[in-house]
C-alpha positions as CSV (number, residue, x, y, z in Angstrom):
1,M,30.0,-69.2,-24.5
2,D,29.2,-66.8,-27.3
3,F,25.4,-67.2,-27.4
4,E,25.0,-65.0,-30.4
5,L,27.5,-67.1,-32.4
6,L,25.8,-70.3,-31.1
7,E,22.4,-69.1,-32.2
8,R,23.6,-67.9,-35.5
9,T,25.4,-71.1,-36.3
10,L,22.3,-73.2,-35.4
11,G,20.1,-70.8,-37.4
12,D,22.3,-71.0,-40.5
13,R,22.1,-74.8,-40.3
14,G,18.3,-74.6,-40.0
15,E,18.2,-76.2,-36.6
16,P,15.1,-75.8,-34.4
17,A,15.2,-73.1,-31.7
18,Y,15.3,-75.6,-28.9
19,R,18.8,-76.8,-29.9
20,A,20.3,-73.6,-28.3
21,R,18.4,-74.4,-25.1
22,Q,19.7,-77.9,-25.1
23,V,23.3,-76.8,-25.5
24,W,22.9,-74.2,-22.7
25,E,21.3,-76.7,-20.3
26,W,24.3,-79.1,-20.8
27,A,26.8,-76.3,-20.3
28,A,25.0,-75.1,-17.1
29,R,25.2,-78.6,-15.7
30,G,29.0,-78.5,-16.0
31,V,29.8,-80.7,-19.0
32,A,33.3,-80.3,-20.4
33,G,32.4,-80.0,-24.1
34,F,29.9,-80.5,-26.9
35,E,30.8,-84.1,-27.2
36,Q,29.1,-84.9,-23.9
37,M,25.7,-83.5,-25.0
38,T,24.1,-86.8,-25.7
39,N,20.7,-85.6,-26.8
40,V,22.3,-83.4,-29.5
41,P,22.9,-85.2,-32.8
42,A,26.5,-86.3,-33.2
43,S,27.0,-84.5,-36.5
44,L,25.8,-81.3,-34.9
45,R,28.1,-81.8,-32.0
46,E,31.0,-82.1,-34.4
47,L,29.9,-78.9,-36.2
48,L,29.6,-76.9,-33.0
49,A,33.0,-78.1,-31.7
50,A,34.6,-76.9,-35.0
51,E,32.8,-73.5,-35.2
52,V,31.7,-72.4,-31.7
53,P,34.3,-72.2,-29.0
54,F,33.0,-73.9,-25.9
55,S,34.2,-71.0,-23.8
56,S,34.8,-67.4,-24.7
57,L,37.7,-67.3,-22.3
58,T,41.1,-69.1,-22.3
59,L,42.5,-70.2,-19.0
60,A,46.0,-68.7,-18.6
61,D,46.8,-69.6,-15.1
62,E,45.3,-71.1,-11.9
63,A,46.3,-70.7,-8.3
64,H,45.3,-72.9,-5.3
65,S,45.2,-71.5,-1.8
66,S,45.9,-73.4,1.4
67,D,42.3,-72.7,2.4
68,G,40.8,-74.3,-0.7
69,T,40.2,-71.1,-2.7
70,I,41.0,-71.2,-6.4
71,K,41.8,-68.2,-8.5
72,A,41.6,-68.4,-12.3
73,L,43.3,-66.0,-14.7
74,F,41.6,-65.9,-18.1
75,R,42.3,-64.2,-21.4
76,T,39.4,-63.0,-23.6
77,G,39.5,-63.7,-27.3
78,D,41.1,-60.3,-27.9
79,G,43.7,-60.8,-25.1
80,H,42.3,-58.9,-22.1
81,P,43.0,-60.4,-18.7
82,V,40.2,-61.4,-16.4
83,E,40.3,-63.0,-12.9
84,A,37.6,-65.0,-11.0
85,V,37.7,-66.8,-7.7
86,L,36.0,-69.9,-6.2
87,M,35.7,-69.8,-2.4
88,R,35.0,-73.0,-0.5
89,Y,33.6,-72.8,3.0
90,R,33.4,-75.4,5.8
91,D,29.6,-75.2,5.9
92,G,29.5,-76.5,2.3
93,R,29.0,-73.2,0.5
94,R,30.7,-72.8,-2.8
95,S,30.8,-69.1,-3.8
96,I,32.1,-67.6,-7.0
97,C,33.5,-64.0,-7.3
98,V,33.3,-62.9,-10.9
99,S,34.5,-59.9,-12.8
100,S,32.4,-57.6,-15.0
101,Q,35.2,-55.7,-16.6
102,S,38.8,-56.3,-17.5
103,G,40.4,-53.8,-15.1
104,C,38.4,-51.0,-13.6
105,P,38.3,-47.3,-14.6
106,L,37.3,-46.0,-11.1
107,T,40.7,-46.3,-9.4
108,C,39.7,-46.7,-5.7
109,S,43.0,-46.1,-3.8
110,F,43.0,-49.4,-1.8
111,C,42.2,-51.7,-4.7
112,A,44.7,-53.4,-6.9
113,T,42.3,-53.7,-9.8
114,G,42.1,-49.9,-10.0
115,A,45.8,-49.7,-10.7
116,M,45.5,-51.9,-13.8
117,R,45.1,-50.5,-17.3
118,F,41.3,-50.6,-18.0
119,G,40.5,-52.9,-20.9
120,R,36.7,-53.1,-21.6
121,N,33.4,-54.3,-20.4
122,L,32.9,-58.1,-20.5
123,T,30.1,-59.6,-22.5
124,A,27.4,-61.7,-20.8
125,G,29.0,-64.8,-22.2
126,E,32.4,-63.9,-20.8
127,I,30.9,-63.3,-17.4
128,L,29.0,-66.6,-17.4
129,D,32.1,-68.5,-18.6
130,Q,33.9,-67.5,-15.4
131,A,31.1,-69.2,-13.4
132,L,30.9,-72.2,-15.8
133,H,34.7,-72.8,-15.4
134,F,34.2,-73.5,-11.7
135,R,30.9,-75.3,-12.3
136,R,32.8,-77.8,-14.3
137,L,34.9,-78.5,-11.1
138,E,32.0,-78.9,-8.7
139,P,28.5,-77.7,-7.9
140,V,28.3,-74.0,-6.9
141,D,25.5,-72.1,-5.0
142,H,26.5,-68.4,-4.5
143,L,27.9,-65.7,-6.7
144,V,29.1,-62.2,-6.1
145,F,29.9,-59.5,-8.7
146,M,32.8,-58.2,-6.7
147,G,35.7,-59.1,-8.9
148,M,37.4,-56.7,-11.4
149,G,35.3,-53.8,-12.5
150,E,32.3,-51.8,-11.5
151,P,29.2,-53.8,-12.4
152,M,26.9,-50.8,-12.7
153,L,29.1,-49.6,-15.6
154,N,28.2,-52.8,-17.4
155,L,24.7,-53.4,-16.1
156,D,23.1,-54.9,-19.2
157,N,25.7,-57.6,-19.6
158,V,25.8,-58.2,-15.8
159,L,22.0,-58.7,-15.6
160,A,22.0,-60.9,-18.8
161,A,24.5,-63.2,-17.1
162,A,22.7,-63.1,-13.7
163,R,19.4,-64.2,-15.3
164,R,21.0,-67.4,-16.4
165,L,22.6,-68.2,-13.1
166,P,19.7,-70.3,-11.7
167,D,20.3,-72.8,-14.4
168,V,23.9,-73.1,-13.1
169,G,22.6,-73.7,-9.5
170,I,22.8,-70.2,-8.2
171,T,19.5,-68.6,-7.3
172,H,18.8,-64.9,-7.6
173,R,18.6,-64.7,-3.8
174,R,22.1,-66.0,-3.7
175,T,23.5,-63.5,-6.3
176,T,24.9,-60.2,-5.1
177,I,25.8,-57.2,-7.3
178,S,28.3,-54.7,-5.7
179,T,28.8,-51.1,-6.6
180,V,31.0,-48.3,-5.4
181,G,28.1,-46.0,-6.0
182,W,27.9,-45.4,-9.8
183,L,24.6,-43.7,-9.6
184,P,23.2,-44.0,-13.2
185,G,23.6,-47.8,-13.1
186,L,22.4,-48.1,-9.5
187,T,19.2,-46.1,-10.4
188,R,18.5,-48.4,-13.3
189,F,19.1,-51.4,-11.2
190,V,16.6,-50.2,-8.6
191,D,14.0,-49.2,-11.2
192,Q,14.3,-52.2,-13.6
193,V,15.4,-55.4,-11.9
194,E,12.5,-57.5,-10.7
195,Q,14.5,-60.5,-9.6
196,P,15.5,-60.7,-5.9
197,I,19.2,-60.0,-6.6
198,R,21.0,-58.7,-3.6
199,L,22.7,-55.2,-3.6
200,A,26.0,-54.4,-1.9
201,L,27.5,-50.9,-1.5
202,S,31.3,-50.3,-1.1
203,L,31.2,-47.5,1.4
204,H,34.5,-47.5,3.4
205,A,34.0,-44.2,5.1
206,A,31.0,-42.4,6.6
207,D,32.7,-39.0,6.3
208,P,32.2,-37.8,2.7
209,R,35.6,-36.0,2.7
210,L,37.5,-39.2,3.7
211,R,35.4,-41.3,1.3
212,S,36.4,-39.0,-1.6
213,Q,40.1,-39.5,-0.7
214,L,39.6,-43.3,-0.8
215,M,37.2,-43.4,-3.7
216,L,37.1,-40.6,-6.3
217,V,33.6,-41.6,-7.4
218,N,32.3,-39.9,-4.3
219,D,33.1,-36.5,-5.8
220,R,30.9,-37.3,-8.8
221,Y,28.1,-39.1,-7.0
222,P,27.9,-37.9,-3.3
223,L,27.2,-40.5,-0.7
224,D,23.8,-39.1,0.4
225,T,22.4,-39.5,-3.1
226,V,23.8,-43.1,-3.3
227,L,22.3,-44.0,0.1
228,A,19.0,-42.6,-1.0
229,E,18.9,-45.1,-3.9
230,C,19.9,-47.9,-1.5
231,R,17.0,-47.0,0.7
232,R,14.7,-47.0,-2.3
233,Y,15.9,-50.5,-3.2
234,F,14.9,-51.6,0.3
235,E,11.5,-50.0,0.0
236,L,10.8,-51.7,-3.3
237,R,12.4,-55.1,-2.6
238,H,12.2,-55.5,1.2
239,R,15.8,-56.8,1.2
240,K,18.6,-55.4,3.2
241,V,21.6,-53.7,1.5
242,Y,25.0,-55.0,2.4
243,V,27.6,-52.4,3.1
244,E,31.3,-53.3,2.5
245,Y,33.8,-51.5,4.7
246,V,37.5,-52.3,4.3
247,M,39.3,-51.7,7.6
248,L,42.4,-49.5,7.1
249,N,44.7,-48.9,10.1
250,G,44.6,-45.3,11.3
251,V,42.4,-44.2,8.3
252,N,38.8,-45.3,8.9
253,D,38.9,-47.7,11.9
254,S,38.5,-45.5,15.0
255,T,35.6,-45.9,17.4
256,E,34.5,-42.4,16.5
257,Q,34.3,-43.4,12.8
258,A,32.3,-46.4,13.9
259,R,29.8,-44.1,15.6
260,E,29.6,-42.0,12.4
261,L,28.9,-45.1,10.4
262,A,26.2,-46.2,12.9
263,G,24.6,-42.8,12.8
264,L,24.6,-42.8,9.0
265,L,23.0,-46.2,8.4
266,D,19.5,-47.4,9.4
267,P,19.8,-50.8,11.1
268,A,16.5,-51.9,9.4
269,I,17.9,-51.3,6.0
270,F,21.7,-52.0,6.1
271,K,24.0,-54.7,7.2
272,V,27.8,-54.0,7.4
273,N,30.5,-56.4,6.3
274,L,33.8,-55.4,7.9
275,I,36.6,-56.5,5.6
276,P,40.2,-56.9,6.9
277,Y,42.5,-55.1,4.5
278,N,44.4,-57.4,2.1
279,P,47.9,-56.3,0.9
280,T,47.7,-55.4,-2.8
281,G,51.3,-55.1,-3.9
282,L,50.7,-51.4,-4.4
283,D,51.4,-50.4,-0.8
284,N,54.8,-48.9,-1.7
285,K,53.3,-47.0,-4.7
286,G,50.2,-45.5,-3.3
287,P,49.0,-44.2,0.1
288,G,50.7,-47.1,1.9
289,Y,47.7,-48.6,3.7
290,N,48.0,-51.2,6.5
291,G,45.3,-53.4,7.8
292,S,43.5,-52.7,11.1
293,S,44.5,-54.9,14.0
294,R,42.1,-57.5,15.3
295,D,41.6,-55.3,18.4
296,A,40.7,-52.3,16.3
297,I,38.2,-54.3,14.2
298,S,36.7,-55.8,17.4
299,A,36.3,-52.4,19.0
300,F,34.8,-51.0,15.8
301,K,32.3,-53.8,15.6
302,H,31.4,-53.4,19.3
303,V,30.3,-49.8,18.6
304,L,28.1,-51.1,15.7
305,D,26.7,-53.8,17.9
306,K,25.8,-51.3,20.6
307,A,23.9,-49.3,18.0
308,R,22.1,-52.5,16.9
309,L,23.5,-52.1,13.4
310,P,24.0,-55.6,12.1
311,S,27.6,-56.4,11.2
312,T,30.0,-59.3,10.5
313,V,33.7,-59.5,10.0
314,R,34.3,-61.1,6.6
315,L,36.3,-64.3,6.6
316,T,39.4,-63.7,4.4
317,R,39.8,-66.3,1.7
318,G,42.7,-66.8,-0.7
319,R,45.0,-64.1,0.6
320,D,48.1,-66.2,0.0
321,I,47.3,-66.3,-3.8
322,A,46.2,-62.7,-4.1
323,A,42.6,-63.8,-4.5
324,A,41.1,-61.9,-1.5
325,C,39.0,-58.7,-1.6
326,G,40.8,-55.9,-3.4
327,Q,43.7,-58.1,-4.6
328,L,42.7,-59.0,-8.2
329,A,45.2,-57.5,-10.6
330,A,45.6,-60.2,-13.3
331,T,49.0,-61.3,-12.1
332,R,50.3,-64.8,-12.8
333,I,50.6,-66.6,-9.5
334,S,50.6,-70.3,-9.1
335,A,50.5,-72.0,-5.7
């Protein structure tokens, strides 16, 4: 929802300030439109329906995975594509992965989003509307900023959206913001954010030379400076930093590279998520990555376990509809 337009419309009509709060509370509870907001006068509901779009995004396509995952393709008011994903887990969790940008300017070599044409930063309302779309389907309780884009390049809007998430049912402790290591935004996040929002770092290689091959951002903001900010986050917040590590066959998955990773990260500060590589559709156009075998992932994790570095292997969700990690590219796919 365009909150500025909502507040301006209510102000022009001379409505009291609490009307905007009423409208937001209803939207956060998952109602489908202004007509369901029973404590808002009927005449005002009609006016809002005519002058304020209930969502700043238009649903263009929706895909349903065999594992229960749903991927939504939206269009912004000016036509930019945006994707978001709802992941359902057997333990009852309902987690949303939202985008902070249309496309991404940072072009990590293993990520489909980086191959898209970059559009623009999303507004706080456009970010929230991704979450609200799924909230209208069912209650949700976790959210990750791991969709399209680099959240630290759009930090103000990301945080503005995150501050409203508890009203939707997602506490700050169950909200995670991911970064590839965009240092100016990361430093601001560590310095300014008081809410207990989790931090995740896309690392993918302990060797700086290899990391630069995978992620050009490493040339601009070297890994040692990024990790220093992560350690500062831990010192200030007393919350572990999640490290995302996509497993690429023959690239970053050897036991020696696992030992390098274990030597780089303090087990008291970091927890590693090993991510099986998901085909992106770019494999014949780029470096041609393949995913690591189960045995290679197991051997890699065994090294981390011996070093007492906490680690898990991420459960892949939505791969059959191109909704898994690294696959978001705003393609129309219905399943």
